[in-house]
C-alpha positions as CSV (number, residue, x, y, z in Angstrom):
1,M,12.9,-2.4,23.3
2,T,13.1,1.0,25.4
3,A,14.9,-1.1,28.5
4,L,17.2,-2.2,25.8
5,I,18.0,1.0,24.6
6,A,18.4,2.4,28.0
7,L,20.8,-0.5,28.8
8,L,22.9,0.3,25.8
9,S,22.8,4.1,26.4
10,M,24.2,3.8,29.9
11,L,26.9,1.3,28.6
12,L,28.1,3.6,26.1
13,L,27.4,7.2,27.3
14,I,28.5,6.8,31.0
15,P,32.1,5.7,30.0
16,S,32.2,8.2,27.4
17,G,31.0,10.8,29.9
18,V,33.7,9.8,32.4
19,L,36.4,9.9,29.8
20,A,35.5,13.3,28.6
21,G,35.0,14.8,32.0
22,M,38.9,13.4,32.5
23,V,39.9,14.9,29.2
24,A,38.1,18.2,29.9
25,R,39.6,18.4,33.2
26,Q,43.1,17.6,32.3
27,E,42.9,20.2,29.4
28,L,41.5,23.0,32.0
29,T,44.7,22.1,34.4
30,N,46.9,22.1,31.0
31,A,45.5,25.5,30.5
32,G,46.0,26.6,34.1
33,W,49.7,25.8,34.1
34,L,50.2,27.5,30.3
35,D,49.1,30.7,31.7
36,A,51.4,30.8,34.7
37,R,54.2,29.8,32.5
38,H,53.6,32.7,30.2
39,A,52.9,35.1,33.2
40,A,56.4,33.6,34.4
41,D,58.0,34.2,31.1
42,L,56.6,38.0,30.9
43,I,57.9,39.0,34.1
44,A,61.3,37.2,33.6
45,A,61.5,39.1,30.3
46,A,60.9,42.3,31.9
47,D,63.7,41.6,34.6
48,R,66.3,40.6,32.0
49,V,65.7,44.1,30.1
50,G,65.7,46.1,33.7
51,R,62.1,47.0,33.5
52,L,61.4,46.0,36.8
53,S,61.5,48.9,39.3
54,G,60.5,48.7,42.7
55,P,58.9,46.1,44.7
56,E,55.7,45.5,43.0
57,V,55.0,43.7,39.9
58,T,51.8,43.2,38.1
59,S,50.5,40.2,35.8
60,S,48.9,41.1,32.6
61,V,47.7,37.1,32.7
62,P,44.3,36.8,33.7
63,G,44.0,34.1,36.7
64,V,47.5,34.6,37.7
65,D,47.6,37.3,40.4
66,L,50.2,35.8,42.8
67,V,53.7,36.9,41.2
68,Q,57.0,37.0,43.1
69,V,60.5,37.8,42.1
70,V,62.9,36.1,44.6
71,A,66.5,36.5,44.9
72,P,68.8,33.8,46.2
73,G,68.7,33.7,49.6
74,P,66.0,33.4,49.2
75,R,64.3,36.8,49.8
76,V,61.4,38.2,47.8
77,I,62.4,41.5,46.0
78,A,59.4,42.2,44.2
79,A,55.7,41.0,44.3
80,S,52.2,41.2,43.3
81,P,49.5,42.9,45.3
82,A,48.2,39.7,46.1
83,A,51.5,38.4,47.3
84,R,52.7,41.3,49.0
85,G,53.9,40.5,52.3
86,L,54.2,36.8,51.8
87,P,57.3,34.5,52.1
88,P,58.3,32.6,48.9
89,L,55.4,31.0,47.5
90,T,57.6,27.6,46.8
91,S,61.1,26.4,47.9
92,V,61.4,24.9,44.6
93,W,64.7,26.6,42.7
94,P,65.4,25.9,39.2
95,S,68.7,25.1,38.4
96,P,70.8,26.6,35.3
97,S,70.2,23.1,33.1
98,D,66.5,23.1,34.0
99,P,65.3,26.8,34.2
100,Q,61.7,25.9,34.5
101,S,59.5,24.2,37.0
102,D,56.0,23.5,37.7
103,V,54.6,22.8,41.0
104,Q,51.6,22.6,43.1
105,T,51.5,23.4,47.0
106,C,49.3,23.7,49.6
107,A,51.7,25.1,52.0
108,H,50.1,28.3,52.6
109,P,46.8,28.1,54.6
110,A,45.9,31.6,53.6
111,L,46.1,30.7,50.0
112,G,44.9,27.4,49.9
113,C,46.3,25.1,47.1
114,I,48.1,27.1,44.4
115,R,49.7,26.2,41.1
116,I,53.1,27.7,40.6
117,S,55.4,28.1,37.9
118,A,59.2,28.7,38.6
119,L,61.4,30.2,35.9
120,R,65.0,31.4,36.2
121,V,65.8,34.6,34.9
122,T,69.2,34.1,33.6
123,S,71.7,31.1,34.1
124,S,74.3,33.1,36.2
125,D,74.6,31.6,39.7
126,D,73.1,34.6,41.2
127,S,70.1,34.6,38.9
128,T,66.8,35.6,40.4
129,V,63.6,33.5,39.9
130,V,60.1,34.3,39.0
131,Y,57.3,32.6,40.8
132,A,53.9,32.9,38.9
133,G,50.7,31.4,39.6
134,G,47.2,31.2,41.1
135,P,45.0,29.3,43.2
136,V,43.6,25.7,41.9
137,Q,40.2,26.4,40.6
138,G,37.4,25.3,43.0
139,L,35.5,23.7,40.0
140,I,38.0,21.2,39.8
141,S,38.8,20.8,43.3
142,T,35.2,20.4,44.5
143,G,33.9,18.0,41.6
144,V,31.5,20.3,40.3
145,F,32.9,19.7,36.9
146,D,32.2,16.1,37.0
147,A,28.7,16.7,38.3
148,L,28.1,18.7,35.1
149,F,29.3,15.7,33.2
150,S,27.4,13.3,35.2
151,I,24.1,15.5,34.6
152,Q,24.8,15.8,31.0
153,V,25.1,11.9,30.7
154,A,21.8,11.6,32.5
155,L,20.2,14.0,30.4
156,L,21.3,12.1,26.9
157,I,20.4,8.7,28.5
158,S,17.0,10.1,29.5
159,L,16.4,11.6,26.1
160,A,17.4,8.5,24.4
161,V,14.7,6.5,26.4
162,W,12.0,9.0,25.8
163,A,12.7,9.1,22.2
164,T,12.7,5.5,21.8
165,W,9.8,4.9,24.1
166,K,7.7,7.8,21.6
167,I,9.2,6.3,18.3
168,T,8.5,2.7,19.3
169,G,5.1,3.4,20.3
170,R,4.3,5.3,17.0
171,T,5.7,2.4,15.0
172,L,3.8,-0.3,16.7
173,R,0.6,1.9,16.6
174,P,-0.5,0.3,13.7
175,V,0.2,-3.0,14.9
176,E,-2.0,-2.3,17.9
177,A,-5.0,-1.2,15.9
178,I,-4.4,-4.5,13.8
179,R,-4.6,-6.4,16.9
180,A,-7.6,-5.0,18.2
181,E,-9.5,-5.3,14.9
182,L,-8.5,-9.0,14.7
183,A,-9.8,-9.3,18.5
184,A,-13.0,-7.9,17.4
185,T,-13.4,-10.2,14.6
186,N,-15.4,-13.4,14.8
187,V,-16.2,-16.2,13.1
188,N,-19.9,-15.0,12.2
189,D,-18.6,-11.8,10.4
190,L,-15.5,-12.0,8.6
191,S,-16.2,-8.9,6.6
192,S,-14.2,-6.3,8.8
193,R,-10.5,-5.6,7.6
194,V,-7.7,-4.1,9.5
195,P,-6.5,-0.5,8.7
196,E,-3.3,-0.2,6.1
197,P,-1.0,2.3,6.7
198,N,-0.1,4.3,3.8
199,S,3.4,3.1,3.5
200,D,5.7,0.1,2.1
201,D,7.2,-1.0,5.2
202,E,6.8,-4.4,7.3
203,V,3.7,-3.4,9.0
204,A,1.7,-2.2,6.0
205,R,2.7,-5.5,4.4
206,L,1.3,-7.3,7.1
207,A,-1.8,-5.4,7.2
208,R,-2.2,-6.2,3.7
209,T,-1.5,-10.1,4.2
210,V,-4.0,-10.0,7.2
211,N,-6.7,-8.6,4.9
212,S,-6.1,-11.0,2.3
213,T,-6.1,-13.9,4.7
214,L,-9.4,-12.4,6.1
215,E,-10.7,-12.4,2.6
216,R,-9.7,-15.8,1.9
217,L,-11.5,-16.7,5.1
218,E,-14.5,-14.8,4.3
219,K,-14.8,-16.6,0.8
220,A,-14.3,-20.1,2.6
221,K,-16.9,-19.4,5.1
222,T,-19.1,-18.3,2.5
223,G,-18.6,-21.1,0.6
224,M,-18.9,-23.6,3.6
225,D,-22.1,-21.6,4.5
226,H,-23.6,-22.3,1.0
227,A,-22.5,-25.9,0.9
228,L,-24.0,-26.4,4.3
229,A,-27.2,-24.7,3.3
230,Q,-27.6,-27.2,0.3
231,Q,-26.9,-30.0,2.6
232,R,-29.6,-28.9,5.0
233,Q,-31.9,-27.9,1.7
234,F,-31.3,-31.6,0.6
235,A,-32.1,-33.2,3.9
236,S,-35.2,-31.1,4.2
237,D,-36.4,-31.8,0.6
238,A,-35.7,-35.6,1.0
239,S,-37.4,-35.9,4.2
240,H,-40.4,-33.9,3.1
241,E,-41.1,-35.2,-0.4
242,L,-40.2,-38.8,0.1
243,R,-42.3,-39.5,3.2
244,T,-45.9,-39.0,1.5
245,P,-45.0,-41.8,-1.3
246,V,-43.4,-44.1,1.2
247,A,-46.2,-44.0,3.3
248,G,-48.5,-44.5,0.5
249,L,-46.2,-47.5,-0.6
250,R,-46.3,-48.8,3.2
251,A,-50.3,-48.1,3.5
252,Q,-50.9,-50.3,0.4
253,L,-48.5,-53.0,1.5
254,E,-50.1,-53.5,4.7
255,E,-53.7,-53.3,3.4
256,A,-52.6,-56.2,1.3
257,R,-51.2,-58.4,4.3
258,L,-54.4,-57.4,6.2
259,H,-56.8,-58.6,3.3
260,P,-55.2,-60.9,1.0
261,E,-58.0,-62.2,-0.3
262,D,-59.4,-58.7,-1.5
263,T,-56.0,-57.8,-3.1
264,D,-55.4,-58.1,-7.0
265,L,-51.7,-58.6,-7.1
266,D,-51.0,-57.3,-10.3
267,D,-53.0,-54.0,-9.2
268,L,-50.9,-53.9,-6.2
269,L,-47.6,-54.3,-7.9
270,G,-48.6,-51.8,-10.7
271,R,-49.3,-49.1,-8.2
272,A,-46.4,-50.2,-5.8
273,L,-44.2,-50.0,-9.1
274,R,-45.4,-46.4,-9.9
275,D,-44.5,-45.3,-6.4
276,V,-41.1,-47.0,-6.7
277,D,-40.6,-44.9,-9.7
278,R,-41.7,-42.1,-8.3
279,L,-39.4,-42.3,-5.6
280,Q,-36.4,-43.1,-7.7
281,A,-37.2,-40.1,-9.9
282,I,-37.2,-38.0,-6.7
283,I,-34.2,-39.3,-5.5
284,T,-32.3,-38.9,-8.6
285,D,-33.2,-35.6,-8.8
286,L,-32.3,-34.4,-5.5
287,L,-28.7,-36.0,-6.0
288,L,-28.3,-34.1,-9.2
289,L,-29.3,-30.9,-7.6
290,A,-27.1,-31.8,-4.7
291,R,-24.0,-32.3,-6.8
292,I,-24.7,-29.0,-9.2
293,G,-25.0,-27.0,-5.9
294,A,-21.6,-28.5,-4.4
295,G,-19.9,-27.3,-7.6
296,A,-19.6,-31.0,-8.6
297,P,-20.9,-31.3,-12.2
298,G,-19.4,-34.6,-12.8
299,A,-17.8,-34.0,-16.2
300,A,-15.5,-31.5,-17.9
301,T,-16.8,-28.8,-19.6
302,R,-16.3,-28.8,-23.8
303,E,-17.7,-26.5,-26.7
304,V,-21.3,-27.7,-27.8
305,D,-23.2,-27.0,-30.5
306,L,-25.9,-25.9,-28.6
307,S,-28.6,-26.3,-32.0
308,E,-27.1,-29.9,-32.7
309,S,-27.4,-31.0,-29.2
310,V,-31.4,-29.5,-29.5
311,R,-31.8,-31.2,-32.8
312,M,-30.6,-34.5,-31.6
313,E,-32.5,-34.6,-28.2
314,V,-35.5,-34.0,-30.0
315,S,-35.3,-36.5,-32.3
316,R,-34.8,-39.3,-29.7
317,R,-38.2,-38.1,-28.0
318,A,-41.7,-39.3,-28.6
319,D,-44.0,-36.4,-27.7
320,R,-47.9,-36.0,-28.0
321,L,-47.1,-32.7,-29.6
322,P,-44.7,-32.0,-32.6
323,V,-41.8,-29.8,-31.6
324,Q,-41.1,-26.8,-34.3
325,L,-37.6,-26.2,-34.2
326,R,-36.1,-22.6,-35.3
327,L,-32.2,-23.4,-35.0
328,T,-29.2,-21.0,-35.9
329,P,-26.2,-23.4,-36.9
330,G,-22.9,-22.5,-34.9
331,V,-23.9,-21.5,-31.6
332,Y,-21.4,-22.7,-29.4
333,V,-21.2,-22.8,-25.7
334,D,-19.1,-24.2,-23.1
335,A,-20.9,-26.7,-21.2
336,V,-21.3,-30.2,-20.0
337,D,-23.7,-31.7,-22.7
338,T,-25.2,-34.0,-20.6
339,Q,-26.5,-31.4,-18.5
340,I,-27.5,-29.3,-21.3
341,A,-29.7,-32.0,-22.4
342,R,-31.1,-32.4,-19.2
343,V,-32.1,-28.8,-19.4
344,L,-33.7,-29.3,-22.7
345,T,-35.3,-32.3,-21.5
346,N,-37.0,-30.8,-18.6
347,L,-38.0,-27.6,-20.3
348,L,-39.6,-30.0,-23.0
349,D,-41.3,-32.2,-20.4
350,N,-42.8,-28.9,-18.9
351,A,-44.1,-27.7,-21.9
352,Q,-45.4,-30.8,-23.4
353,R,-47.3,-31.4,-20.1
354,H,-49.0,-27.9,-20.2
355,A,-49.3,-27.1,-24.1
356,R,-52.5,-27.6,-25.8
357,R,-51.4,-28.0,-29.7
358,L,-48.0,-26.0,-30.1
359,V,-44.5,-26.5,-28.6
360,R,-41.7,-24.7,-30.2
361,V,-37.7,-24.5,-29.5
362,E,-35.4,-21.8,-30.7
363,V,-32.0,-21.4,-30.6
364,R,-30.3,-18.2,-31.4
365,P,-27.4,-15.8,-30.7
366,A,-27.8,-12.7,-28.5
367,G,-24.7,-10.6,-28.3
368,D,-22.2,-12.4,-26.2
369,S,-25.0,-15.0,-25.0
370,A,-26.7,-17.9,-26.8
371,E,-30.4,-18.0,-26.3
372,L,-32.3,-21.4,-25.7
373,V,-36.1,-20.3,-26.1
374,V,-38.7,-23.0,-25.4
375,D,-42.5,-21.7,-26.1
376,D,-46.2,-23.4,-25.6
377,D,-49.6,-22.5,-26.0
378,G,-51.0,-23.6,-22.6
379,D,-52.3,-21.4,-19.7
380,G,-48.8,-19.7,-19.1
381,V,-47.4,-18.6,-15.6
382,A,-48.8,-15.9,-13.6
383,E,-46.5,-12.8,-13.1
384,A,-46.4,-13.5,-9.6
385,D,-45.4,-16.8,-9.7
386,R,-42.5,-16.5,-12.3
387,A,-39.7,-16.3,-9.8
388,R,-40.9,-19.1,-7.5
389,I,-41.7,-21.7,-9.9
390,F,-38.0,-22.5,-10.2
391,E,-37.9,-23.2,-6.3
392,R,-38.2,-26.8,-5.2
393,F,-41.4,-28.8,-5.0
394,T,-43.1,-25.4,-5.8
395,R,-47.4,-26.0,-6.0
396,L,-48.7,-23.9,-8.1
397,D,-52.8,-23.8,-9.4
398,A,-54.3,-27.2,-11.1
399,S,-52.7,-26.1,-14.5
400,R,-49.2,-26.3,-13.6
401,C,-49.1,-28.6,-10.5
402,R,-46.5,-31.1,-10.1
403,D,-49.2,-34.2,-9.7
404,R,-49.8,-33.9,-13.2
405,G,-46.5,-35.3,-13.9
406,G,-42.9,-35.0,-12.9
407,T,-41.2,-34.8,-9.4
408,G,-41.6,-31.0,-9.1
409,L,-37.7,-30.4,-9.5
410,G,-37.2,-30.3,-13.2
411,L,-37.6,-26.3,-13.0
412,A,-35.0,-26.2,-10.0
413,I,-32.5,-28.4,-12.0
414,V,-33.1,-26.1,-14.9
415,R,-32.1,-23.2,-12.5
416,D,-29.2,-24.8,-10.7
417,I,-27.6,-25.9,-14.1
418,A,-28.1,-22.5,-15.9
419,R,-26.0,-21.0,-12.8
420,A,-23.8,-23.6,-12.7
421,H,-22.7,-22.6,-16.3
422,G,-22.8,-18.8,-15.8
423,G,-26.1,-18.3,-17.2
424,T,-29.8,-17.4,-16.4
425,I,-33.3,-18.8,-16.8
426,E,-36.2,-16.5,-17.0
427,V,-40.0,-17.3,-17.8
428,S,-42.4,-14.7,-19.3
429,A,-45.4,-14.8,-21.7
430,S,-45.0,-16.4,-25.2
431,D,-46.3,-14.8,-28.3
432,A,-48.3,-18.3,-28.6
433,G,-50.4,-17.6,-25.6
434,G,-48.4,-19.8,-22.9
435,A,-45.3,-19.6,-21.3
436,R,-41.9,-18.6,-22.8
437,F,-38.7,-20.2,-20.9
438,V,-35.4,-18.6,-21.9
439,L,-32.2,-19.9,-21.1
440,C,-29.2,-17.6,-21.7
441,L,-25.5,-19.0,-21.6
442,P,-22.3,-17.4,-22.4
443,L,-20.8,-18.1,-26.3
444,A,-17.7,-20.1,-26.6
445,A,-14.9,-18.2,-28.0
446,R,-15.5,-19.7,-31.7
447,S,-19.1,-18.5,-32.0
448,G,-18.6,-15.3,-29.8
449,G,-21.2,-12.6,-30.9
450,A,-21.1,-13.5,-34.6
451,A,-24.3,-12.2,-36.5
452,P,-26.9,-15.2,-37.2
453,P,-27.2,-16.2,-40.9
454,P,-30.2,-16.0,-43.1
455,A,-33.4,-17.3,-42.2
456,S,-33.1,-20.2,-45.0
457,H,-30.4,-21.8,-42.8
458,A,-32.5,-21.8,-39.6
459,G,-33.6,-25.4,-39.7
460,S,-37.5,-24.5,-40.1
461,G,-38.0,-27.4,-42.1
462,L,-38.1,-29.6,-38.9
463,A,-41.5,-28.2,-37.4
464,S,-42.8,-31.7,-37.2
465,T,-39.8,-33.4,-35.4
466,R,-40.9,-35.1,-32.4
């Protein structure tokens, strides 16, 4: 940019400087001629009215010190002090038809080059002629005048180059800051942002676009890291939890092949089928967790009447303990109905596995959320274990060990489904003496925040439903 401005400045300023110098020099030259003519006019006018007396004349025009009044002959009859004793300054003799002439001559070595205006006093044949002028200015003859214009042009070009360098550098300084910040950004940390200038020019818009791109990349990286973590977790869980049942099944089959005469085929097939069922259940739950964690629920959400969904799910079950229902009608949530049914199934399976005599399910609105509460009167969950029981394959004490049934993934599935629907799942102590699981989901628009109806509509008459 600076080189381009320097080239354009030279292309424009150098010809302009040369032209300006020529014009200024011409104007100065014209001004010198005008002074000589003016001095000649004054002396000629004085001669016409007879005011010249004696051999000495004086010029009143500054810069014009060579004055002669010359009679035909030619002979000098009057002169200024600077021209006293000199022959006629020039041989030019104006005619009556052209009474004034300008001439520059260098015929007098002592005077150098002089500029003379010759003016005929009258039109008669014996008229005198006035010569008035002065030496040619040394400023013009030596070229100093051109040097001044050359210096001026050089200074203007230098000023243009310096200003362009400074202005361009200041303009591009934010770009350099953006470049430096981007150079320091790496794929492991995309949280940095480039500085945004307090303006609305192209650089500021570039900075905002870069920051927006970095934000999108950071979100994409976070999503990718989450997906990779889910894949690693799935591979780890699958390899860890499937190894034991597969090894047990293999041991049973190899033992039967080694000792066929001591093997009860029906017993072997029964135990093998139980191991296969357990393998199938674990694989199914792991695949469901992988789909939920990857953000692929597998079906579109719709408005689900949570109370009606609970009623239908409980009615299809054949549990060892009756399920008491406290259902507030008209509690709608936006959800995938099959996944909500899976949540209820897992919570009921967990409650039935650990309850002694009571399992209770309650659906109620709570502000902008819907709550699904499952209580039992079992041993409960220790406060230190309430956060980690939702982790995959968590082993607690004997009262809530996964070996008493299930795959050890039921509560992890509940947690992931709740998160996928924008909700939460928490466990606390129940007033029945066991554990209380509370699932909170955002209410759908049609039921948003409505007050619960009277208790007579709560559905408590289904206390014995299984």
